[in-house]
MARVEX-467340 format. One record per residue: residue in three letters; z, y negated, x negated of N, C-alpha, C in turn. Coordinates in steps of 0.02 Angstrom, whole numbers, plus 50000, padded with zeros to 5 digits. Layout:
// MARVEX-467340
ALAZYXZYXZYX ...
***
This chain:
// MARVEX-467340
UNK501605019148269501885024848304502175022348370 UNK502065026048423502315024048488502995027148500 UNK503345024548549503985027448568503885034748588 UNK503355035848628503195042648652503045047348594 UNK502775044748539502575049148484503165052148447 UNK503775049748461504375052448429504675058148470 UNK504425059448529504685064748571504475071548544 UNK504905076648551504745083248525504085086048553 UNK503955085048617503325087748646502725084448614 UNK502765077948602502215074448571502115076848500 UNK502655077748464502595080348395502295087348395 UNK502505091548442502245098348445501495098348462 UNK501305094448512500605094448532500165091248478 UNK500415086048446500035082948392499965087848334 UNK500505091348318500475096348265499985101948282 UNK499985104148344499525109348366498795106848360 UNK498685100648379498005097748373497795097348300 UNK498255095548257498085095248185497935102148157 UNK498315107148179498205114048157497515116548181 UNK497385115448245496735117548272496165113648239 UNK496265107148229495755103148196495615105548126 UNK496145107148088496055109648020495675116248019 UNK495845120748066495505127248069494765126348086 UNK494615121948133493915120748152493535117448095 UNK493845112548062493515109048007493395113847949 UNK493885117947931493795122647876493255127847893 UNK493235130147954492715134847975492035131447969 UNK491985125247992491355121547987491135120547916 UNK491605118847872491435117947801491185124447771 UNK491515130047788491295136547763490585138147787 UNK490445136547850489775137847878489255133447844 UNK489435127347828488965122647797488845124347723 UNK489365126247688489305127147615489145134247593 UNK489325139247633489215146247614489025150247675 UNK488465148747707488285152047770488215159647764 UNK487945162047709487865169347702488545172847695 UNK488985169947656489655172747649490025172547716 UNK489965166947752490275166247817490005171647864 UNK489355172547865489015177447908489285184447896 UNK489395186147833489625192847816490365194047827 UNK490755188647827491495189447830491795188947900 UNK491465185447945491765184448011491615190548055 UNK492135193848080492035199948120491585198648180 UNK491095203148188490655202948247490035198648239 UNK490015194248190489445189748184488805193548169 UNK488835198448125488225202048108487935205948168 UNK488365207348218488115210848277487745206148324 UNK487765199648312487445194948358486725193348339 UNK486495195848283485805194548263485745193648189 UNK485125193148165485015192548093485265185848066 UNK485385185748001485615179647967485105174047976 UNK485355168247995484935162248003485325156347974 UNK485165154547913485535149347877485525142747915 UNK484955140747941484905134447977485355134448039 UNK485335139748077485735140248138486485140048122 UNK486695143748071487395143848052487615136848030 UNK487205133447992487385126747970487395121848029 UNK486935122548076486955118248136487625119048172 UNK487825125248183488455126548218489045124448174 UNK488985125148109489515122948063489635115448069 UNK489105111648078489185104448087489565102948151 UNK489425106748203489785105748266490525107548257 UNK490665112948223491365114848210491725109448170 UNK491395106848118491705101548078491855095448120 UNK491385093348161491495087448203492035088748255 UNK492085094848280492605096748327493295096148293 UNK493335098648232493965098048195494155090848182 UNK493675086748165493805079648154494035076348219 UNK493745078248275493955075548340494675076948355 UNK494895083048342495605084748354496065080848307 UNK495865080348244496275076648196496315069148214 UNK495745066248231495745059148250496155057948313 UNK496115062448360496515061848421497255062148407 UNK497445066248359498145066648340498385060048310 UNK497935056748274498115050448240498035044248283 UNK497655044848337497485039048379497665040248451 UNK498285039248470498515040848538498095037548594 UNK497865031448584497475028148636496805031648649 UNK496545035148600495905038548607495975046148611 UNK496585048448614496735055648612496375059548667 UNK496435057248728496135060948784495375061748774 UNK495045056348757494315056548746494135061148688 UNK494475060348632494315064348572494455071648582 UNK495035073248610495205080248620494765083448673 UNK494615079648726494185082448779493475083648754 UNK493215078948715492535079848687492505086048642 UNK493005086748599493025092548555493095099048595 UNK493485098748648493605104648690492975106648729 UNK492535101948743491915103648778491525109048740 UNK491455108048675491095113048635491475119648636 UNK492115119448622492505125748618492485129548684 UNK492535126048740492525129348805491835132048821 UNK491325128048808490645130548818490495136648776 UNK490725136648714490625142248669490975148548696 UNK491595147748719491965153448747491635156048810 UNK491435151548854491095153748916490445157248901 UNK490095155048850489475158348830489605165548808 UNK490155166548772490335173348751490485177748811 UNK490835175048860490975178848922490325180348960 UNK489875175448962489245176448996488845182048963 UNK488835182248896488475187648861488745194548880 UNK489385195148890489675201448912489475202748985 UNK489525197649027489375198449098488655200849110 UNK488185198549071487485200449082487265206349039 UNK487735209149000487575215148962487285214148893 UNK487285208048867487045206848800487535209648748 UNK488175208848762488705211548719489145216148761 UNK489465220848727489935225248762490595221648771 UNK491015224448813491675221548825492105221648763 UNK491925225648713492295225748650492265218948615 UNK491765214948631491695208448599492255203648619 UNK492515204248680493015199448703493665199748664 UNK493975205548654494585205448613494445203848540 UNK493875205948514493695204548445493615197048435 UNK493325193548483493185186348477493765181948502 UNK494285184948529494805180948561495105175648515 UNK495335177648456495685172948411495225167348388 UNK494595168748377494145163648349493745159848400 UNK493715162248462493285159048512493685156948574 UNK494005161748607494345160248669494995156348659 UNK495395158448610496035155048598495945147748580 UNK495485145948535495395138748522495205134848584 UNK494795137748628494615134248690495225133348734 UNK495645138448740496245137848780496725132648752 UNK496785132448686497205127448654496925120448667 UNK496265119648659495955113248672496045111048744 UNK495975115648791496095113948862496815111848874 UNK497275115248841497985113548848498125106648819 UNK497855105248760497955098748729497655093148771 UNK497055094248796496715089148837497095088048902 UNK497335093448933497725092748994498365088948982 UNK498695090548927499315087048910499175079548898 UNK498635078148861498455071148846498275067348910 UNK498045070748961497845067449024498445065649067 UNK499015068349052499605066849092499775059449084 UNK500055056349135500215049249131500625047349070 UNK500465041749040500815038748984500735042448919 UNK500275047248914500175050748850499735046748802 UNK499345042048829498865038448788499085031348773 UNK499655029448797499885022648784500105021948711 UNK499955016248682500165015148613500765010448612 
***
């Protein structure tokens, strides 16, 4: 444990990363182990197209790896910026893709508030965590 890791901000950001990582990992596991149940339970998913088990499991693997990246970054301060930034790349790309679908008329604007908690908010949290980790002396052990 580093001296910096005992600071309240570090504890808060590490806790937030662990929470986000757990949510992403659990979502990924659900997608991998029960894709049809996941497809039927997540609001808005059925409006995006027909059930495709292979596709859902592919994305589930990405979610699981994203969750692991946030958890590992919380545990490994020297690698935090890299791990959190890599995980955030997927989340941000995913969120931007949802905005693009609305912008070009594939989805209605109703999709944005519906998807906020599961798509946009995780990306914003990841960007915040990565930005915080990029600040000087955040990665020193």
